[in-house]
MDTraj code that builds the backbone (N, CA, C; nanometers):
import mdtraj as md
import numpy as np

residues = "MET SER ALA PHE LEU ASN ARG LEU SER PRO TYR TRP LEU TRP ALA LEU LEU SER VAL PRO ALA ALA LEU MET LEU ASN GLY ALA LEU THR SER ASP ASP ALA ARG ILE LEU HIS LYS LEU LEU HIS PRO THR GLY GLU THR SER ALA ARG LEU LEU ILE ILE THR MET MET ALA THR PRO LEU THR LEU LEU PHE LYS GLY TRP ARG GLY PRO LEU TRP LEU LYS LYS ASN ARG ARG TYR PHE GLY VAL ALA ALA PHE GLY TYR ALA LEU LEU HIS THR VAL PHE TYR ILE ILE ASP GLU SER THR LEU ALA ARG MET ILE ALA GLU LEU PRO ARG LEU TYR ILE TRP THR GLY TRP LEU ALA PHE ALA ILE PHE ILE PRO LEU ALA VAL THR SER MET ASP TYR PHE VAL ARG ARG MET GLY THR ALA TRP LYS SER LEU GLN ARG TRP THR TYR ALA ALA ALA VAL LEU THR LEU VAL HIS TRP ALA ALA LEU HIS ASN TRP GLU ASN PRO THR GLY ALA ILE VAL HIS PHE ALA PRO LEU ALA ALA LEU GLU ALA TYR ARG VAL TRP TYR TRP TYR GLY ARG GLN SER ARG ARG PRO THR ALA ALA".split()
xyz = np.array([
    [10.5051, 20.3686, -8.8190],
    [10.5813, 20.2378, -8.8020],
    [10.6746, 20.2710, -8.6670],
    [10.7438, 20.3940, -8.6704],
    [10.8396, 20.4294, -8.5662],
    [10.7646, 20.4357, -8.4427],
    [10.6394, 20.4945, -8.4410],
    [10.5641, 20.4961, -8.3281],
    [10.5148, 20.3885, -8.2596],
    [10.4824, 20.2807, -8.3638],
    [10.4651, 20.1401, -8.3139],
    [10.5614, 20.0700, -8.2515],
    [10.6858, 20.1048, -8.3105],
    [10.8239, 20.0475, -8.2520],
    [10.8323, 20.0976, -8.1018],
    [10.8156, 20.2207, -8.0916],
    [10.8440, 20.2822, -7.9614],
    [10.7401, 20.2319, -7.8625],
    [10.6129, 20.1946, -7.8813],
    [10.5144, 20.1404, -7.7963],
    [10.5530, 20.0070, -7.7470],
    [10.6288, 19.9477, -7.8382],
    [10.6870, 19.7935, -7.8081],
    [10.7596, 19.8046, -7.6838],
    [10.8544, 19.9089, -7.6734],
    [10.9838, 19.8983, -7.5774],
    [10.9415, 19.9737, -7.4562],
    [10.9629, 19.8962, -7.3552],
    [11.0245, 19.7629, -7.3203],
    [10.9051, 19.6529, -7.2742],
    [10.7936, 19.7103, -7.2385],
    [10.7043, 19.6145, -7.1657],
    [10.6139, 19.5318, -7.2694],
    [10.5790, 19.6179, -7.3660],
    [10.4944, 19.5330, -7.4890],
    [10.5940, 19.4407, -7.5598],
    [10.7199, 19.4850, -7.5721],
    [10.8251, 19.3935, -7.6370],
    [10.8339, 19.2663, -7.5444],
    [10.8504, 19.2840, -7.4244],
    [10.8625, 19.1550, -7.3394],
    [10.7564, 19.0695, -7.3502],
    [10.6200, 19.1321, -7.3450],
    [10.5020, 19.0517, -7.3572],
    [10.5036, 18.9737, -7.5026],
    [10.5552, 19.0378, -7.6106],
    [10.5358, 18.9704, -7.7202],
    [10.6428, 18.8530, -7.7492],
    [10.7623, 18.8778, -7.6904],
    [10.8603, 18.7746, -7.6694],
    [10.8294, 18.6662, -7.5841],
    [10.7331, 18.6847, -7.4759],
    [10.7064, 18.5633, -7.3946],
    [10.5762, 18.5023, -7.4529],
    [10.5180, 18.5421, -7.5574],
    [10.3840, 18.4551, -7.6107],
    [10.4472, 18.3096, -7.6496],
    [10.5419, 18.2935, -7.7291],
    [10.5676, 18.1515, -7.7827],
    [10.6150, 18.0734, -7.6648],
    [10.6889, 18.1404, -7.5677],
    [10.7276, 18.0436, -7.4332],
    [10.5846, 18.0016, -7.3591],
    [10.4953, 18.1041, -7.3592],
    [10.3612, 18.0740, -7.2586],
    [10.2850, 17.9651, -7.3497],
    [10.2968, 17.9578, -7.4887],
    [10.2224, 17.8602, -7.5643],
    [10.2973, 17.7291, -7.5358],
    [10.4225, 17.7184, -7.5453],
    [10.4907, 17.5980, -7.5385],
    [10.4670, 17.5354, -7.3860],
    [10.4815, 17.6274, -7.3058],
    [10.4736, 17.5780, -7.1554],
    [10.3266, 17.5160, -7.1427],
    [10.2501, 17.5954, -7.1829],
    [10.0798, 17.5325, -7.1852],
    [10.0628, 17.3956, -7.2426],
    [10.1538, 17.4030, -7.3620],
    [10.1296, 17.2571, -7.4279],
    [10.2049, 17.1364, -7.3443],
    [10.3192, 17.1933, -7.2811],
    [10.4027, 17.0998, -7.2005],
    [10.3104, 17.0345, -7.0786],
    [10.2480, 17.1421, -7.0227],
    [10.1598, 17.1000, -6.8907],
    [10.0206, 17.0371, -6.9206],
    [9.9712, 17.0644, -7.0410],
    [9.8275, 17.0191, -7.0499],
    [9.8203, 16.9093, -7.1672],
    [9.9271, 16.8788, -7.2484],
    [9.9213, 16.7797, -7.3458],
    [9.9130, 16.6379, -7.2743],
    [9.8484, 16.5292, -7.3609],
    [9.8437, 16.4107, -7.3001],
    [9.9636, 16.3156, -7.3755],
    [10.0144, 16.3798, -7.4657],
    [10.1225, 16.3208, -7.5500],
    [10.2669, 16.2813, -7.4564],
    [10.2985, 16.1549, -7.4363],
    [10.4068, 16.1288, -7.3557],
    [10.5341, 16.1808, -7.4041],
    [10.5375, 16.2318, -7.5218],
    [10.6502, 16.2624, -7.6023],
    [10.6597, 16.4085, -7.6178],
    [10.5558, 16.4842, -7.5521],
    [10.5348, 16.6452, -7.5691],
    [10.6735, 16.7103, -7.5452],
    [10.7477, 16.6732, -7.4496],
    [10.8665, 16.7574, -7.4217],
    [10.9846, 16.7325, -7.5205],
    [10.9775, 16.5982, -7.5803],
    [11.0749, 16.5961, -7.6906],
    [11.0474, 16.6575, -7.8092],
    [10.8998, 16.6715, -7.8446],
    [10.8507, 16.7399, -7.9595],
    [10.8750, 16.8962, -7.9525],
    [10.8935, 16.9387, -7.8149],
    [10.9130, 17.0977, -7.8073],
    [11.0572, 17.1277, -7.8048],
    [11.1381, 17.0251, -7.8018],
    [11.2861, 17.0639, -7.8024],
    [11.3207, 17.1459, -7.9275],
    [11.2726, 17.1012, -8.0369],
    [11.3063, 17.1673, -8.1661],
    [11.2567, 17.3205, -8.1673],
    [11.1155, 17.3570, -8.1427],
    [11.0706, 17.4916, -8.1417],
    [11.1305, 17.5629, -8.0396],
    [11.1665, 17.5128, -7.9061],
    [11.2242, 17.6001, -7.8105],
    [11.3722, 17.6296, -7.8767],
    [11.4333, 17.5476, -7.9137],
    [11.5803, 17.5867, -7.9551],
    [11.5868, 17.6617, -8.0888],
    [11.5145, 17.6504, -8.1820],
    [11.4937, 17.7368, -8.3006],
    [11.4593, 17.8680, -8.2568],
    [11.3853, 17.8919, -8.1711],
    [11.3145, 18.0052, -8.1123],
    [11.4453, 18.0854, -8.0603],
    [11.5158, 17.9999, -7.9776],
    [11.6350, 18.0735, -7.9324],
    [11.7257, 18.1274, -8.0376],
    [11.7663, 18.0257, -8.1241],
    [11.8722, 18.0599, -8.2403],
    [11.8240, 18.1960, -8.3171],
    [11.6792, 18.1886, -8.3321],
    [11.6228, 18.3183, -8.4149],
    [11.6562, 18.4330, -8.3518],
    [11.6266, 18.4265, -8.2067],
    [11.6413, 18.5435, -8.1347],
    [11.7819, 18.5937, -8.1143],
    [11.8658, 18.5037, -8.1131],
    [12.0235, 18.5274, -8.1131],
    [12.0655, 18.5871, -8.2442],
    [12.0077, 18.5251, -8.3520],
    [12.0573, 18.5852, -8.4951],
    [11.9835, 18.7324, -8.5029],
    [11.8690, 18.7565, -8.4491],
    [11.8079, 18.9085, -8.4624],
    [11.9030, 18.9911, -8.3770],
    [11.9370, 18.9477, -8.2798],
    [12.0181, 19.0207, -8.1641],
    [12.1659, 19.0709, -8.2511],
    [12.2359, 18.9671, -8.2973],
    [12.3530, 18.9859, -8.3559],
    [12.3461, 19.0743, -8.5045],
    [12.2187, 19.0769, -8.5491],
    [12.2177, 19.1489, -8.6735],
    [12.1890, 19.3030, -8.6546],
    [12.1522, 19.3370, -8.5337],
    [12.1248, 19.4851, -8.4961],
    [12.2323, 19.5772, -8.5549],
    [12.3652, 19.5636, -8.5179],
    [12.4713, 19.6460, -8.5591],
    [12.4992, 19.6526, -8.6922],
    [12.5193, 19.5313, -8.7731],
    [12.5280, 19.5522, -8.9207],
    [12.4200, 19.6156, -8.9998],
    [12.3044, 19.6082, -8.9252],
    [12.1779, 19.6631, -9.0047],
    [12.1830, 19.8172, -8.9990],
    [12.2462, 19.8549, -8.8814],
    [12.2420, 20.0005, -8.8632],
    [12.3554, 20.0742, -8.9527],
    [12.4564, 19.9750, -8.9905],
    [12.5607, 20.0254, -9.0851],
    [12.5051, 20.0181, -9.2349],
    [12.4480, 19.9215, -9.2463],
    [12.3922, 19.9019, -9.3885],
    [12.2731, 19.9896, -9.4072],
    [12.1823, 20.0123, -9.3091],
    [12.0568, 20.1117, -9.3522],
    [12.0833, 20.2357, -9.2575],
    [12.1727, 20.3172, -9.2938],
    [12.2135, 20.4397, -9.1929],
    [12.0780, 20.5277, -9.1706],
    [12.0491, 20.5741, -9.0616],
    [11.9449, 20.6613, -9.0368],
    [11.8062, 20.5901, -9.0337],
    [11.7956, 20.4584, -9.0674],
    [11.6591, 20.4185, -9.0731],
    [11.6267, 20.3842, -8.9001],
    [11.5042, 20.3902, -8.8786],
    [11.4685, 20.3889, -8.7396],
    [11.4372, 20.2628, -8.7107],
    [11.4016, 20.1602, -8.7973],
    [11.3787, 20.0165, -8.7563],
    [11.5234, 19.9598, -8.7057],
    [11.6294, 19.9536, -8.7844],
    [11.7732, 19.9136, -8.7373],
    [11.8123, 19.9795, -8.6104],
    [11.7788, 20.1229, -8.5945],
    [11.8199, 20.1817, -8.4789],
    [11.7553, 20.1423, -8.3522],
    [11.6032, 20.1175, -8.3703],
    [11.5463, 20.0644, -8.2651],
    [11.5817, 19.9280, -8.2291],
    [11.6069, 19.8450, -8.3091],
    [11.6557, 19.7059, -8.2946],
    [11.7837, 19.7249, -8.2180],
    [11.8803, 19.7863, -8.2584],
    [12.0109, 19.8028, -8.1969],
    [11.9918, 19.8552, -8.0345],
    [11.9010, 19.9431, -8.0255],
    [11.8491, 20.0096, -7.8793],
    [11.8144, 19.9021, -7.7866],
    [11.7340, 19.8005, -7.8425],
    [11.6575, 19.6916, -7.7611],
    [11.7197, 19.5666, -7.8029],
    [11.8276, 19.5499, -7.8373],
    [11.9004, 19.4316, -7.8842],
    [11.9244, 19.3238, -7.7495],
    [11.9483, 19.4056, -7.6356],
    [11.9809, 19.3328, -7.5119],
    [11.8450, 19.2456, -7.4727],
    [11.7249, 19.3029, -7.5092],
    [11.6053, 19.2241, -7.4662],
    [11.5934, 19.0935, -7.5601],
    [11.6293, 19.1243, -7.6693],
    [11.6293, 18.9982, -7.7645],
    [11.7408, 18.8936, -7.7170],
    [11.8621, 18.9435, -7.6778],
    [11.9537, 18.8376, -7.6203],
    [11.9334, 18.7739, -7.5040],
    [11.8658, 18.8234, -7.4178],
    [11.8040, 18.7825, -7.2932],
    [11.6800, 18.6847, -7.3225],
    [11.6041, 18.7093, -7.4048],
    [11.5009, 18.6305, -7.4578],
    [11.5673, 18.5000, -7.5242],
    [11.6684, 18.5161, -7.6056],
    [11.7276, 18.4133, -7.6771],
    [11.7898, 18.3169, -7.5573],
    [11.8305, 18.3718, -7.4430],
    [11.8787, 18.2825, -7.3476],
    [11.7727, 18.2187, -7.2793],
    [11.6491, 18.2931, -7.2381],
    [11.5285, 18.2340, -7.1878],
    [11.4956, 18.1063, -7.2576],
    [11.4817, 18.1139, -7.3884],
    [11.4356, 18.0078, -7.4740],
    [11.5308, 17.8903, -7.4730],
    [11.6679, 17.9207, -7.4641],
    [11.7724, 17.8243, -7.4514],
    [11.7594, 17.7382, -7.3130],
    [11.7232, 17.8255, -7.2222],
    [11.6969, 17.7605, -7.0964],
    [11.5950, 17.6749, -7.0811],
    [11.4841, 17.7071, -7.1529],
    [11.3566, 17.6234, -7.1666],
    [11.3874, 17.5038, -7.2488],
    [11.4844, 17.5178, -7.3445],
    [11.5124, 17.4036, -7.4480],
    [11.6063, 17.2983, -7.3452],
    [11.6907, 17.3522, -7.2798],
    [11.7679, 17.2983, -7.1900],
    [11.6718, 17.2169, -7.0720],
    [11.6050, 17.2734, -7.0143],
    [11.5125, 17.2034, -6.9167],
    [11.4322, 17.1109, -6.9807],
    [11.3863, 17.1201, -7.0911],
    [11.2827, 17.0127, -7.1505],
    [11.3750, 16.8994, -7.2031],
    [11.5102, 16.9209, -7.2341],
    [11.5826, 16.8251, -7.2962],
    [11.6247, 16.7158, -7.1511],
    [11.6641, 16.7989, -7.0322],
    [11.6905, 16.7228, -6.9125],
    [11.5577, 16.6398, -6.8607],
    [11.4620, 16.6899, -6.8648],
    [11.3389, 16.6193, -6.8295],
    [11.3017, 16.4927, -6.9135],
    [11.3268, 16.5234, -7.0420],
    [11.2902, 16.4294, -7.1419],
    [11.3969, 16.3135, -7.1338],
    [11.5315, 16.3551, -7.1239],
    [11.6322, 16.2337, -7.0879],
    [11.6034, 16.1760, -6.9656],
    [11.5515, 16.2172, -6.8527],
    [11.4913, 16.1569, -6.7257],
    [11.6254, 16.1078, -6.6361],
    [11.7426, 16.0778, -6.6996],
    [11.8313, 16.0236, -6.5994],
    [11.9734, 16.0988, -6.6427],
    [12.0465, 16.1119, -6.5347],
    [12.1776, 16.1822, -6.5780],
    [12.2768, 16.0650, -6.6360],
    [12.2507, 15.9459, -6.6261],
    [12.3357, 15.8618, -6.7017],
    [12.3133, 15.8701, -6.8725],
    [12.1969, 15.8840, -6.8983],
    [12.1445, 15.8927, -7.0321],
    [12.2162, 16.0295, -7.0931],
    [12.2159, 16.1439, -7.0185],
    [12.2876, 16.2507, -7.0810],
    [12.4277, 16.2456, -7.0729],
    [12.4945, 16.1933, -6.9895],
    [12.6410, 16.1774, -6.9949],
    [12.6675, 16.0882, -7.0952],
    [12.5867, 15.9765, -7.1370],
    [12.6109, 15.8835, -7.2526],
    [12.6198, 15.9428, -7.3772],
    [12.5310, 16.0748, -7.3793],
    [12.5181, 16.1432, -7.5212],
    [12.6186, 16.2555, -7.5357],
    [12.6973, 16.2988, -7.4426],
    [12.7865, 16.4025, -7.4446],
    [12.8729, 16.3800, -7.5376],
    [12.9503, 16.2722, -7.5974],
    [13.0444, 16.2678, -7.6825],
    [12.9879, 16.3197, -7.8390],
    [12.8572, 16.3061, -7.8470],
    [12.7896, 16.3446, -7.9748],
    [12.7960, 16.4770, -8.0031],
    [12.8525, 16.5263, -8.1280],
    [12.8719, 16.6622, -8.1594],
    [12.7414, 16.7622, -8.1399],
    [12.6297, 16.7317, -8.1683],
    [12.5112, 16.8029, -8.1590],
    [12.4785, 16.8458, -7.9937],
    [12.5314, 16.7286, -7.9186],
    [12.5074, 16.7527, -7.7776],
    [12.6153, 16.8422, -7.7074],
    [12.7378, 16.8196, -7.7239],
    [12.8440, 16.8972, -7.6558],
    [12.8427, 17.0376, -7.7043],
    [12.8246, 17.0700, -7.8463],
    [12.8110, 17.2110, -7.8809],
    [12.6791, 17.2631, -7.8294],
    [12.5645, 17.2089, -7.7954],
    [12.4629, 17.2606, -7.7367],
    [12.5040, 17.2963, -7.5945],
    [12.5665, 17.2246, -7.5218],
    [12.6034, 17.2512, -7.3758],
    [12.6849, 17.3628, -7.3792],
    [12.7947, 17.3717, -7.4532],
    [12.8860, 17.4614, -7.4675],
    [12.8223, 17.6074, -7.4894],
    [12.7369, 17.5971, -7.6038],
    [12.6767, 17.7208, -7.6449],
    [12.5978, 17.7739, -7.5101],
    [12.5217, 17.6782, -7.4489],
    [12.4208, 17.7219, -7.3389],
    [12.5312, 17.7812, -7.2357],
    [12.6375, 17.7180, -7.2112],
    [12.7395, 17.7677, -7.0929],
    [12.7841, 17.9114, -7.1207],
    [12.8083, 17.9536, -7.2548],
    [12.8374, 18.0711, -7.2862],
    [12.7295, 18.1838, -7.2844],
    [12.5977, 18.1359, -7.3002],
    [12.4976, 18.2155, -7.2672],
    [12.4856, 18.2619, -7.1505],
    [12.5148, 18.1799, -7.0406],
    [12.4870, 18.2271, -6.9057],
    [12.5605, 18.3506, -6.8575],
    [12.6860, 18.3551, -6.8718],
    [12.7513, 18.5058, -6.8213],
    [12.7116, 18.6155, -6.9072],
    [12.6777, 18.5691, -7.0434],
    [12.6247, 18.6855, -7.1171],
    [12.4799, 18.7481, -7.0778],
    [12.4048, 18.6403, -7.0446],
    [12.2905, 18.6896, -6.9808],
    [12.2740, 18.7676, -6.8353],
    [12.3613, 18.6961, -6.7611],
    [12.3753, 18.7649, -6.6237],
    [12.4289, 18.9034, -6.6342],
    [12.5102, 18.9257, -6.7200],
    [12.5824, 19.0500, -6.7215],
    [12.5109, 19.1509, -6.8188],
    [12.3914, 19.1264, -6.8587],
    [12.3286, 19.1985, -6.9620],
    [12.2721, 19.3340, -6.8990],
    [12.2541, 19.3363, -6.7559],
    [12.1712, 19.4627, -6.6923],
    [12.2894, 19.5781, -6.7023],
    [12.2249, 19.6912, -6.7081],
    [12.2994, 19.8133, -6.6877],
    [12.4138, 19.8163, -6.5659],
    [12.3720, 19.7516, -6.4634],
    [12.4826, 19.7587, -6.3553],
    [12.5837, 19.6988, -6.3993],
    [12.5762, 19.5928, -6.4643],
    [12.7336, 19.5202, -6.5096],
    [12.7846, 19.5984, -6.6280],
    [12.7225, 19.6520, -6.7060],
    [12.7522, 19.7399, -6.8220],
    [12.8516, 19.8497, -6.7706],
    [12.7960, 19.9329, -6.6513],
    [12.8667, 20.0286, -6.5961],
    [12.9761, 19.9881, -6.5049],
    [12.9687, 19.8526, -6.4366],
    [13.0657, 19.8072, -6.3366],
    [13.2002, 19.7368, -6.4075],
    [13.1725, 19.6891, -6.5260],
    [13.2716, 19.6037, -6.5869],
    [13.3479, 19.7105, -6.6944],
    [13.2774, 19.8077, -6.7506],
    [13.3454, 19.8942, -6.8364],
    [13.3857, 19.8167, -6.9727],
    [13.5054, 19.8441, -7.0158],
    [13.5513, 19.7882, -7.1457],
    [13.5489, 19.6242, -7.1476],
    [13.5487, 19.5751, -7.0134],
    [13.5506, 19.4203, -7.0063],
    [13.4233, 19.3641, -7.0501],
    [13.3166, 19.4438, -7.0183],
    [13.1836, 19.4095, -7.0637],
    [13.1989, 19.3662, -7.2319],
    [13.2388, 19.4567, -7.3029],
    [13.2261, 19.4398, -7.4477],
    [13.3088, 19.3282, -7.4965],
    [13.4116, 19.3035, -7.4179],
    [13.5249, 19.1727, -7.4371],
    [13.4277, 19.0553, -7.4025],
    [13.3409, 19.0655, -7.3055],
    [13.2660, 18.9483, -7.2673],
    [13.1709, 18.9260, -7.3685],
    [13.0941, 19.0301, -7.4212],
    [13.0004, 19.0268, -7.5155],
    [13.0440, 18.9658, -7.6636],
    [13.1735, 18.9833, -7.6760],
    [13.2185, 18.9169, -7.8126],
    [13.2182, 18.7567, -7.8119],
    [13.1872, 18.6913, -7.6902],
    [13.1664, 18.5669, -7.6968],
    [13.0283, 18.5090, -7.7586],
    [12.9594, 18.6172, -7.7913],
    [12.8548, 18.5778, -7.8448],
    [12.8518, 18.5241, -7.9816],
    [12.9706, 18.5545, -8.0516],
    [12.9879, 18.4927, -8.1860],
    [13.0364, 18.3478, -8.1614],
    [13.1162, 18.3006, -8.0676],
    [13.1354, 18.1696, -8.0490],
    [13.0120, 18.0980, -8.0082],
    [12.9172, 18.1735, -7.9343],
    [12.7909, 18.0885, -7.9034],
    [12.7089, 18.0612, -8.0384],
    [12.7128, 18.1823, -8.1123],
    [12.6534, 18.1654, -8.2605],
    [12.7184, 18.0440, -8.3426],
    [12.8332, 18.0359, -8.3399],
    [12.8885, 17.9186, -8.4263],
    [12.8408, 17.7844, -8.3666],
    [12.8658, 17.7718, -8.2446],
    [12.8180, 17.6631, -8.1722],
    [12.6675, 17.6333, -8.2016],
    [12.5884, 17.7154, -8.1935],
    [12.4621, 17.7054, -8.2094],
    [12.4350, 17.6454, -8.3615],
    [12.5125, 17.7128, -8.4463],
    [12.4879, 17.6587, -8.5791],
    [12.5276, 17.5195, -8.6120],
    [12.6336, 17.4768, -8.5194],
    [12.6892, 17.3532, -8.5602],
    [12.5934, 17.2596, -8.4903],
    [12.5519, 17.2989, -8.3737],
    [12.4441, 17.2151, -8.3107],
    [12.3358, 17.1971, -8.3766],
    [12.2724, 17.2842, -8.4466],
    [12.1398, 17.2704, -8.5071],
    [12.1840, 17.1835, -8.6270],
    [12.2994, 17.1988, -8.7044],
    [12.3151, 17.1316, -8.8290],
    [12.3364, 17.0010, -8.8264],
    [12.4204, 16.9611, -8.7013],
    [12.4822, 16.8387, -8.6732],
    [12.3497, 16.7436, -8.6024],
    [12.2428, 16.8223, -8.5714],
    [12.1442, 16.7366, -8.5249],
    [12.0920, 16.6192, -8.6041],
    [12.0945, 16.6504, -8.7408],
    [12.0384, 16.5729, -8.8380],
    [12.1674, 16.4887, -8.8994],
    [12.2675, 16.4625, -8.8388],
    [12.3790, 16.4061, -8.8869],
    [12.4263, 16.4609, -9.0176],
    [12.4252, 16.5997, -9.0353],
    [12.4451, 16.6808, -9.1461],
    [12.3783, 16.6288, -9.2561],
    [12.2758, 16.5600, -9.2673],
    [12.2324, 16.5131, -9.3716],
    [12.1335, 16.6213, -9.4288],
    [12.0744, 16.7006, -9.3531],
    [11.9647, 16.8140, -9.3877],
    [12.0004, 16.9296, -9.3032],
    [12.1135, 17.0120, -9.3389],
    [12.1565, 17.1202, -9.2667],
    [12.0832, 17.2459, -9.2986],
    [11.9893, 17.2309, -9.4177],
    [11.9253, 17.3682, -9.4735],
    [11.8883, 17.4453, -9.3874],
    [11.7867, 17.4034, -9.2746],
    [11.7463, 17.4947, -9.1959],
    [11.8222, 17.5870, -9.1168],
    [11.9306, 17.5154, -9.0721],
    [12.0362, 17.6158, -9.0064],
    [12.1153, 17.7111, -9.1051],
    [12.1380, 17.6796, -9.2109],
    [12.2202, 17.7357, -9.2991],
    [12.1233, 17.8470, -9.3468],
    [11.9958, 17.8260, -9.3737],
    [11.9097, 17.9361, -9.4159],
    [11.8953, 18.0448, -9.3193],
    [11.8875, 17.9987, -9.1934],
    [11.8847, 18.1024, -9.0693],
    [12.0037, 18.1742, -9.0554],
    [12.1033, 18.1224, -9.0524],
    [12.2305, 18.1885, -9.0193],
    [12.3069, 18.2617, -9.1573],
    [12.2673, 18.2323, -9.2657],
    [12.3232, 18.2968, -9.3718],
    [12.3001, 18.4409, -9.3860],
    [12.1820, 18.4879, -9.3620],
    [12.1780, 18.6536, -9.3455],
    [12.2635, 18.7040, -9.2581],
    [12.2755, 18.6348, -9.1389],
    [12.3764, 18.7033, -9.0452],
    [12.5372, 18.6779, -9.0723],
    [12.5513, 18.5842, -9.1522],
    [12.6863, 18.5683, -9.1981],
    [12.7293, 18.6824, -9.3055],
    [12.6183, 18.6877, -9.3940],
    [12.6337, 18.8041, -9.4916],
    [12.6513, 18.9334, -9.4376],
    [12.5637, 18.9730, -9.3246],
    [12.5735, 19.0990, -9.2511],
    [12.7018, 19.1047, -9.1975],
    [12.7460, 19.0239, -9.1272],
    [12.8719, 19.0283, -9.0539],
    [12.9954, 19.0488, -9.1530],
    [12.9915, 18.9760, -9.2606],
    [13.0787, 18.9917, -9.3673],
    [13.0761, 19.1458, -9.4157],
    [12.9585, 19.2118, -9.4316],
    [12.9473, 19.3418, -9.4645],
    [13.0137, 19.4195, -9.3618],
    [12.9927, 19.3985, -9.2220],
    [13.0358, 19.4872, -9.1265],
    [13.2000, 19.4764, -9.1308],
    [13.2526, 19.3767, -9.1646],
    [13.3904, 19.3430, -9.1579],
    [13.4588, 19.4460, -9.2676],
    [13.4061, 19.4043, -9.3768],
    [13.4286, 19.4810, -9.5116],
    [13.4062, 19.6495, -9.4810],
    [13.2984, 19.6879, -9.3978],
    [13.2752, 19.8396, -9.3734],
    [13.3948, 19.8983, -9.3042],
    [13.4130, 19.8200, -9.1945],
    [13.5310, 19.8715, -9.0982],
    [13.6598, 19.8826, -9.1579],
    [13.6795, 19.7719, -9.2419],
    [13.8082, 19.7724, -9.2819],
    [13.8281, 19.8795, -9.4019],
    [13.7294, 19.8897, -9.4597],
    [13.7291, 19.9939, -9.5784],
    [13.7463, 20.1432, -9.5199],
    [13.6807, 20.1565, -9.3825],
    [13.6876, 20.2831, -9.3092],
    [13.8324, 20.3067, -9.2697],
    [13.8771, 20.2002, -9.2050],
    [14.0252, 20.2125, -9.1521],
    [14.1199, 20.2496, -9.2818],
    [14.1042, 20.1976, -9.3948],
    [14.1930, 20.2122, -9.5064],
    [14.1800, 20.3598, -9.5669],
    [14.0588, 20.4108, -9.5415],
    [14.0417, 20.5418, -9.5982],
    [14.0775, 20.6534, -9.5163],
    [14.1281, 20.6265, -9.3975],
    [14.1722, 20.7260, -9.3076],
    [14.3111, 20.7725, -9.3526],
    [14.3399, 20.9175, -9.3347],
    [14.4502, 20.9644, -9.3881],
    [14.5578, 20.9133, -9.2876],
    [14.6890, 20.8716, -9.3580],
    [14.8014, 20.8325, -9.2612],
    [14.8863, 20.9553, -9.2040],
    [14.9512, 20.9503, -9.0854],
    [15.0213, 21.0553, -9.0444],
    [15.1321, 21.0700, -9.1200],
    [15.1729, 21.1931, -9.1284],
    [15.3201, 21.2183, -9.2159],
    [15.4338, 21.1698, -9.1249],
])
top = md.Topology()
chain = top.add_chain()
for i, resn in enumerate(residues, 1):
    res = top.add_residue(resn, chain, resSeq=i)
    for name in ("N", "CA", "C"):
        top.add_atom(name, md.element.get_by_symbol(name[0]), res)
traj = md.Trajectory(xyz[None], top)
């Protein structure tokens, strides 16, 4: 299993992450359905959310399963998943803009909860994706980690965006997807809090 994971990184991993996007783009370009872009909004958005969740699960999984190569590989390659999450969010946004067709319609929808939370999450995604390269990691130093913490805000906004999309009548899909992440983050907080409390105090 570990040998397979090593072969995936990074080029095979990129190819694998690109497959859903290639299929969606092919459908958008070849379908005769006039509503194809509207129908592709959900799969592009959900794929972005799932990749974001996978990215954020990396660190708590390494704490929960210490020494396991799977979580360690995921942590090593989480930036690839994060950039892919942004890529699908970008595709989701492009499809939305084309589907709406006019600026007036988009502005009219801005007050809706599921719209402005989506735009705000996407706005947070942009600097996170731009600074994902090693150059910015070295250049920004500790500021890079501070910026990356905005991922949590993007995740909360994504959850609200997804759940509010159906007027909160059926938020099950969003909750089911984000519940494991919430549980792992709770474990992460408990782990570090417990570690701090176990440290001997200075006399």
